[in-house]
N, C-alpha and C positions, 0 to 999 in steps of 0.2 A: 477388609478379610471376607467378606460374601464372592466379591468376583473375580477373589487370586482361587478362593474354594473353587467357583465356577469354572474359572478357566482350566485350573490342574483335572477337575474331574472330568473337564470337555476334551482338552489331549490322551486323559489314561482310555474314554473311552473309542478317542479315531487311533488310538494302536501308537502312539506317535513318540512313547518311548522305546527304548530299543527295551525287549523284553533279556535281561542278565540270572544269572545261577552260578553260584558257589558250586565248585562240583573235588573230587579227587579219591586218595587212595590210600588204605594206610596197611603198609605188608612187613613184618616182626615176623622173626622164623631164629630158630638154633639148627645151627647146622655145623655138620662134619665130616670136613672131606676129608678120605683115608685117616691122620693120624693126627691130625689139627682141628680142634674147636672153634666155633667161634658165630658172636651171635653178627646178625647181619642185618640187611634196612630192610634186605628182601631175599626170597625165594623165589617169587610169583613175578613182578613189575616194580621197580622202585619207587616206596612215598611221593606223594607229591601231589601238589593243591595248584587247585586257578581257576579262573569266571571264563564263562562264556554265553555266548547269547546271540540274536538276532536283534532286525530291526527291518519293519514293514517298506518297502519303500516304494507298494501301490505298481496294482498295474502286474501281481504277479509275482515280483524281487521285491530280494529279501538282501540284507548286510549282515553279513552274519563276522563271528571270529571269535576270537580264545587265545589265552597266553596262559602258561603255569609252568610250573619251578618245581623240581625236588626238596627232597629233604635233607635237614645239616643231616652230614655220614655219623657213622660209628665212632669216628676218632677227632669228630668236632667242629671239621673243615661245612662250608656253608653250604645250602643247598644250589644246585646248579640249572640248567635252563633247560625246559621238559617245550613241550608244544606250543609255540607263538602262531597265531593267522590270522588275516584277515581277509574279506572274499565275498563273492555275492551269488548269487542265485536265481532261478527262476527256470520259465522254458528251457530255455539253451540250456539248462544244466549247472554246473557250479563250476566257476575260476578262484582260486586261493593264491593267493603270496605269506611265504614265512619259514619257520620249523615245522615241520609238521612228520608223521608217518610216509617213507615213501612206497610206492603202488609194491614194486617184490618183495619189502618187507611184506605187506600186507596178507599176497600171497602167498610167503610162506606158511605166516600166525595163521591162516585159512587151512591148511591141510595139514595144520602139524596140530593132531588133538590133543596134544598136553598144555596147550595155549600158549606155547612161546614162550615157554619161561626161559629158555639159556642152563636151564640144569639137569647137572648131571649130562652133560652127553648129547642132550636129545638135540643139536641144533648140529653134530657133525656131521650129515647127512647134505644144510645148505648151504652149498656152496654159492649159490645166486643171493646169499644179501650184503648188501652195499649197507651195513647196517639197519638202525632204526628208523633216527631221524636224520631230516637231509634240510639243513638247511641255506636259505637262498634259491629256495624252492618256487616254481609256479607249478601250482597247476588246473588241471580242465577233466572234468569228469562227464562222462556225455547225460543228459535228461532217459528215463526211463522209455526210449522210445520204442521198444521189443521186451515187455511183460521176459524178467529174469537175467537180461543181456545188459554188463555193463564197461563199460569204455573209459582208461584212467590212462592220462599222460601227465607226466611232467617232465621241467627241468631243471634243471640246476647250474647257477653261474660257478664258476668252477674262481682261483683267489693266483698269480703267478707269486711266485716263492723270495724272498725278502731274506738280503742275509746280515749274514750283525755288524753289526759298527756299534763298536763300542764306545770310541765317541760320542755319536748321540745320541747311546742310551736305546739304542734299539735291538731286539733278540729277534734270531732266530724264524724264519718261520717255514714251513713245510709249504712245495703247492699243490694245490686241492685241486685236485681234477675238476671239470669240464663233467656232467650226467641226465644223462637221460633211460628215464625210466618210463614203461608202456607195460600195460596189465591188464588184462582182459577176462571178462569169465560170463561165464552160463549158469542159473542155477533154477531148479523144473521138481516138482514131487518129492523133494527127497535127495537130487542129486544134482550138482556142482562138477562144473567144473573148469582150468585155468589156466592161464598162459604168461607167465610175465620173462623179461625183459630184460634191462637196464644195462649202457656202455658208461663209460667210464674213460675221457681222454685227455691227455696229459696235453701239457703245448709244445713238447715235440713231436705226437703229433701219434704218440704211442694208445692205443684200444684196450680194454679189459673185457669182451661184452661175458655177462651173463643171461642163464636164462632159466624159467622154473618152467615144470609144465606138473599141474597138480589132478584130482579127483576123488570126490569122495561120496559117502554112497548114507542113507541113513535111512534102516531101517525098522527104526523104533524103536525093538531094543535091545539096537547095538551100529553104532555109527565109525566104517570102518575109512580111512585113510589115504592116499599116497602121493610121492610130489619126487621129479629128476627134475637136477639140475645139471646144466653145466657152467663152469666155466672158465674162461680163452683169453689168454693174456698175449697178446704181441701175435708173434710167430711159439709161442710158445707154446707145447703138448696140451690137448684139449682134459681137466679137470673131469669128474663127476661122478656126481652123490645120489643117495636114494634115501627115502624115510616111506615106513610104513607104518600107521598106528589100528589103535584101535580104544573106542571107550564105549563105557557098556554100565546106566542108571541102573543103581539098586535104590528106590527110593528118593529120601534125600539125599547121598553117595552117588559115585562117579568114579571108576575103579577105571585106569586110561591106561597105554602104556605103548613107548615108543620104541622101534627100534630103525637104525640108522645106519649107515656107512659108506665110503667115498674113498675117494682116489685124489690123489695131488695131482699136479706138472710133474711135479716130479716124483710120479710113481708112489709117493707117502701116505701105507694107509694110514684108514682110521675109521674105527665102530663106535658104537655109542647106544646106547639102550637108558632108556628110562620107565620108572613105574610109578605114577601118579596115583592118591583117592583121594577124594574133594566133600567136606562134607558141607553139606548149606546147613547156617545153624539158624542164615533167615537169610532175605530177598536180598539182603547189600553184604550177611556175613558169612565165610564160613572159612573149615581150617582144611589143612595142607596140611598133607603126607607124601615124602618124595624117596625113592633110589634111584641114583643113577649110577652108570657104572661107562665109564668113553677110556681105548687108549686110541691109541698117536705113537702110530710106527710101534716101540715097544713100551713105553711109559701106557702103564694102565692107574686112573684114578678112580675113585668108587668115594659120593657125598652119599651124604642120608639129610634129611631137613626135616621138624616140623614146623609147623609156624598161621600165623591166623593174617585173614583180611579185609578189611574192609573200607569199600566202596559209597561214596557219597558223592 
């Protein structure tokens, strides 16, 4: 028994065990959209729980992993997949593979001061958003060669379409495009600027290319941000959008406002705005009140929500 304990202690001392931690977020809110009331699982981010960790491989290298899932829905459905990846990091940078937030989404979230909550039309101007999570993704991040400079490139492989065949109990599956996503950023002394581009390519060779160019500056008493986006599918006209926001801290509270507009390739105009108040109850828990309004063509939707968010 003593030999076993000594061996375990030696392994711990040398860091041979992977360091694993449990993490997650719980978000519940009461939301009223136009004339309908509902209790949603979230208004800021889906509730989820997961495990993450790393193992020291020696010579400055680490193996990293993360796996998580979302909570069951209000209607009683089971939870869905969230982020899940494995990778390695070191002096060469970081490489990882799996399903996780793509570079374009991270770019949009960086220059959206309401936290990319997707609430009440705050994302109207983000035409270049290739969803949040991208599966079958391989990503490489450049090491911090120049302080403040970041470079990330990812590639995700698509899937061919599958026709339905009732005799073999095969359901139809739509084609999933190949996707290349690149983001470049630079931050120094409260100033940040970034550029992101992603390209979807389907089997027929048709490409949809989207871009985002953003900048932000933190004055201390307030922070401002701007993001301009474009979207072009094949030979169609180019859609354009933009968003601008400001956030002001008041002690434990933060007031943020985001305004956005867009014009699609078919000339459909959209506008959106979002007022948000966050109040920190502790380092890991905050209350949130939001009011958003969006107008797409001639349809206007107003949404109000109040909720509580806890991270662990």
